[in-house]
C-alpha positions as a Markdown table, in Angstrom:
| # | Residue | x | y | z |
|---|---|---|---|---|
| 1 | Met | -11.5 | 8.0 | 17.1 |
| 2 | Ile | -12.0 | 4.3 | 16.5 |
| 3 | Ser | -15.7 | 3.5 | 16.1 |
| 4 | Ala | -17.4 | 1.2 | 18.6 |
| 5 | Ser | -18.3 | -1.3 | 15.9 |
| 6 | Ile | -14.6 | -1.9 | 15.2 |
| 7 | Leu | -13.8 | -2.4 | 18.8 |
| 8 | Ala | -16.8 | -4.8 | 19.2 |
| 9 | Phe | -15.6 | -6.8 | 16.2 |
| 10 | Met | -12.2 | -7.1 | 17.9 |
| 11 | Gly | -13.8 | -8.6 | 21.0 |
| 12 | Leu | -13.4 | -5.5 | 23.2 |
| 13 | Gly | -16.1 | -4.9 | 25.7 |
| 14 | Gly | -16.9 | -1.9 | 27.8 |
| 15 | Gln | -14.4 | -2.6 | 30.6 |
| 16 | Glu | -11.6 | -3.1 | 28.0 |
| 17 | Met | -12.4 | 0.2 | 26.3 |
| 18 | Ile | -12.3 | 2.0 | 29.6 |
| 19 | Phe | -9.0 | 0.5 | 30.5 |
| 20 | Ile | -7.5 | 1.4 | 27.1 |
| 21 | Phe | -8.8 | 5.0 | 27.5 |
| 22 | Leu | -7.4 | 5.3 | 31.0 |
| 23 | Ala | -4.0 | 3.9 | 29.8 |
| 24 | Leu | -3.9 | 6.5 | 27.0 |
| 25 | Leu | -4.8 | 9.2 | 29.4 |
| 26 | Leu | -2.0 | 8.2 | 31.7 |
| 27 | Leu | 0.5 | 7.8 | 28.9 |
| 28 | Phe | -0.2 | 11.0 | 26.9 |
| 29 | Gly | -2.1 | 13.3 | 29.2 |
| 30 | Ala | -5.4 | 15.1 | 28.6 |
| 31 | Lys | -3.8 | 17.8 | 26.5 |
| 32 | Lys | -2.1 | 15.4 | 24.0 |
| 33 | Ile | -5.0 | 13.1 | 23.3 |
| 34 | Pro | -7.0 | 15.6 | 21.1 |
| 35 | Glu | -3.8 | 16.2 | 19.1 |
| 36 | Leu | -3.3 | 12.5 | 18.6 |
| 37 | Ala | -6.9 | 12.0 | 17.5 |
| 38 | Lys | -6.7 | 14.9 | 15.1 |
| 39 | Gly | -3.5 | 13.5 | 13.5 |
| 40 | Leu | -5.2 | 10.1 | 13.3 |
| 41 | Gly | -8.2 | 11.6 | 11.6 |
| 42 | Lys | -6.1 | 13.4 | 9.1 |
| 43 | Gly | -4.2 | 10.2 | 8.3 |
| 44 | Ile | -7.4 | 8.3 | 7.8 |
| 45 | Lys | -8.8 | 11.0 | 5.5 |
| 46 | Glu | -5.6 | 11.0 | 3.4 |
| 47 | Phe | -5.7 | 7.2 | 3.1 |
| 48 | Lys | -9.4 | 7.3 | 1.9 |
| 49 | Asp | -8.5 | 10.0 | -0.6 |
| 50 | Ala | -5.6 | 8.0 | -1.9 |
| 51 | Thr | -7.7 | 4.8 | -2.3 |
| 52 | Lys | -10.4 | 6.8 | -4.0 |
| 53 | Asp | -7.8 | 8.1 | -6.5 |
| 54 | Val | -6.5 | 4.6 | -7.1 |
| 55 | Arg | -10.0 | 3.2 | -7.6 |
| 56 | Glu | -10.9 | 6.0 | -10.1 |
| 57 | Asn | -7.6 | 5.4 | -12.0 |
| 58 | Ile | -8.3 | 1.7 | -12.3 |
| 59 | Glu | -11.9 | 2.3 | -13.4 |
| 60 | Glu | -10.8 | 4.8 | -16.0 |
| 61 | Gly | -8.2 | 2.3 | -17.3 |
| 62 | Leu | -10.8 | -0.4 | -17.6 |
| 63 | Lys | -13.1 | 1.9 | -19.5 |
| 64 | Glu | -10.3 | 2.8 | -21.9 |
| 65 | Ser | -9.4 | -0.8 | -22.4 |
| 66 | Glu | -13.0 | -1.7 | -23.3 |
| 67 | Lys | -13.1 | 0.8 | -26.2 |
């Protein structure tokens, strides 16, 4: 799920986070929330892997151009 530091950076306090959680609970239900969180986690992992691949390709290209 979203880390507390990101929420704090966005200016969300404890009351706002509770309100958002309750709204999600009402909208999606208790059974659907873990599935949504799992999908979000997979998406974030795929994004990190893709950015890692791009970074490695760029670094590899820079090393080849220095030779």
